[in-house]
N, C-alpha and C positions, 0 to 999 in steps of 0.2 A: 680427284675429289674422293672423299671417303664415301663408303656405301654401307648401308645396313645389310649385315649378313645373317642376322637371326633375330627374331622376336620370340622371347621365351616367357610363358606365363609363370607368375610366381605362385608359391603355395597360398599366398594371401589373395583372396578373391579380388578381382578388379585391378591388379597390379602386374606390370610386365617389365621384363628386362630387355634393354636394347643392346645389341652386339654391333659394333662397327669394325669392319675390316677383320673380323674373327675374334675380337676382344670385347669383353664387357665395357660398355661405355656409361650408361645411366638408366635409371628406372622411370617409367611413366605410368599414369593411370589409364584405365580403359577410355575415359573421356578424351584424354590428350591424344591417344592412339587414333580414335575416331576423328576427332576435330582437325588433326593435321594429316590424316590419311596415310599413316606410316605403313610401309610395307617392305618386305624383303627385297633387296635390290635397289632401294630408293637411294638416290645421292644425298648427302648430308654435309654441310659445311659448319664452321664454328658458330657462325650467326644463328642458323637454325637450331643447333643444339642448345644454345643459350636461351632461345625462345621456348623451346620444348621444356628445358629445366624450369623456367619461370612459370610456364603454364602448368607444369605438374605441381608446383609450390602452391599455385592458386587452387588447384583441384584438391590438394590434401587439406588446405585451410577451409575450403567450402565444404568438404565432408565433416570436418571437425565442427564447422558451424551448424551443419544439419543435425549432427548428434545433439548439440546444444539446444536446438530448436524443436527437436522431437518430443520433448517433455511438455512444453507449454510455449505460448506466445511470448515473444521477446522484442524489446525495442532495439533500435539500431545501436544505441549506446550500450546496451547490455551485450549485445553480440560483439561489438568492437572490443569492449573491455575484456570479454572472454578470450578473444584472440591475441589481445596484447598480453594477457597473463600466460598464454601459451607460447609467448616470446616469438610470435610470428612477426616478420619484417613489416614496417609500416606500409611499403609500397604493395606488398602482397595482400595486406589487410584491405587497402582501398580497392584493389581489383576484385577481391572476394565479395566486399559489400556491395559493389556494383552489380555483380552477378546475382546476388541474392535479391537486390532490388528488382532487377530485370525480370526475375522469375516471381516477383511479389511474395518472397518468403520472409522479407522484413518490410513492415509498413507501419509506421508509427501511428498514422491516422486510424488504421484498422485496430491496432492495439488499444489506443485511447478509447475509441467507440465501444470495443468489446468490454474494456475495463469498467467503463461507466455503466453499461447495461448490467453487468454482473453485480456491481454495487447497488443498483437500483432494485434488483430483484432478490438479492440474497444478503446484502450488507447492511450496515446502519450508519453509514457515513454521508456527511453533507458535502457540498461542492468545494469547500475550502480544503479539507483533508484529501479529497480525491485529486485536487489540483496539485497539492504537495507531493503526493505519491507519483503522479505522472512527471512532474519536474524532476523528481529524484531519478526517474528512469531515463531522463534525457529527452522527454517529449517537449517540443516548442510550444510557446504560449498560444500562438494561432490555432495549432492542432488541438490543444487543450480546450480552447474556447469553442471550437466546432463541435467537439465531442460532448462538452457540458450542455450544449443546446438540447441533447437527447434527454437530459434530467429536468424535466419540465417542473414549474412550480407545483402542480398537482401531485406529481410523483414524489417531490421532495416533502410535501406536506404529509403525505401517506407514511413515507419511511419514518420522518421525524416524529410523527404522532405515535407510531408503534414503539419507537424508542422512549418517548416520553412516558408512555403507559408502563413500560418495564421499569423505567426509573422511579415512577410514583410508587409501584410496589416495593422496590428496593428500599425506599426511604420513607415507608408508610409509618414507621415509629418515630419519625423526627417530627418537631413542631411544623406547623403548616407553612410557616415562613421559610424555615430551613429546608423543608422538603421541596418547596418551589425553587429555592435558590440552588440546591444540589441538582435538580432537574435542568435548570437553566445552564449551569455549568457543564453538566454532562452533554447537553446538545451542543454547546459551543465547542467543547473539546472534540466532538465528532465532525465538526465543520459546517454547522448550520449558522446562519446569520440571524441578527437581532429581530428584524421584523417577522421572520418566519417562525422564529422560536416563540414569540408571543402568540401566534396562531396555533402552534402545536400544543402550547400550554392551555390555551382556551379550549382546545378540542378534547382535553382530558378533564374528567370530573375530579376536582381537588376540594370538594365540599368536605370540611373537617368534621370528624366524629367528635362532638364536643366533650362527651364523657371520657373518650380515649385521650383527647388532649389534656383534659384536667389530671387524668391519671398519670400521664407522662410528665407533666409540670411538677406534680407532687413527687414523683419518683426522682426526678433531676434535682428539685429543690432540697429534698432531704439529703441527698448526696452532698450538695454544696454546703448545707447547714453543718454537716459532719466535718467537712474540709475546713471550715472556718470556725470551729467550735471554740477554739482558744481565744478568739477576739471578743471584744465587748458585744453586747446583744445588737446594739445599733450598727456596729461596724460589720457584724456577722449578717445581718439582714441586708445591709447595703451591698456587700460583696455578693451575696446570694442573688439579689435582684439584678446586678450587673451581669453576672454569669448566665443566669436564665434568659435575660434579654438577648445576649450574644447567641443563645441557642435558638433564638427565634420566637420566644413566647412574647405575648403582648404585655405591655406594662400594667395595664389594668387587671389582667388576669393574675399577673404575678403579685401585684399589690393586695388583691382580693384573697389570694392563697395565704399570703404572709399574715394578713389581718385574721383570716379565720384560724390560722395556726395559733396566732397569739390568744385569741378568745378561748380556744380549746385548752390552751396551756394554763390560762387563768382559772 
């Protein structure tokens, strides 16, 4: 039977060359060296050599995974996809992932809970967008459900109300109706639901400044009148009224403005 005649450290840290019967045979990592208790004079057959080579493949893949995990938390799917991209064989990936799970280095439940907490404290996203993100990362529905329990209705109201207040400022120069509509759309796009959006909007003071609204209506109205100046007076006013209504102004306010405009023109 063949015998290990020398174990030589490589220049690369943690790697060793194994010599069998005086000839270089194969390399191994320090973890394989320890796990298999390799030593000079140890007998080795073909089956053991194959097991050592397979274990070394896992050790190398494991180290690549650790490098990938060193920057931030990752889901099982992300790590698996990374190893696939590195063209590591499927069987080696399976063994590597098991080792990572055994050492709790990949844990989708931990990832999901951590992500939800981060969104609660630093983000502006609602449950639906959070769920979509976690799905894209390969997290299962049950794990997502368990993590979203952490995002209580009170937390969602606090986060959503803060978002609503920012949106109110962003669209403060829009008509009151359009301002509220854009706020609602913004909250929906961030993943909040219908009932909670109503509560978030109710929590924000959207009392319109009547003078500002009238000034805004006049500014928009004059722009539309110029756009439709080539039409007859009645058609011009009809088109302008439609355009202003689509902008969110009240029909009574539009009609009064047009009437006042007509009186001043007369």
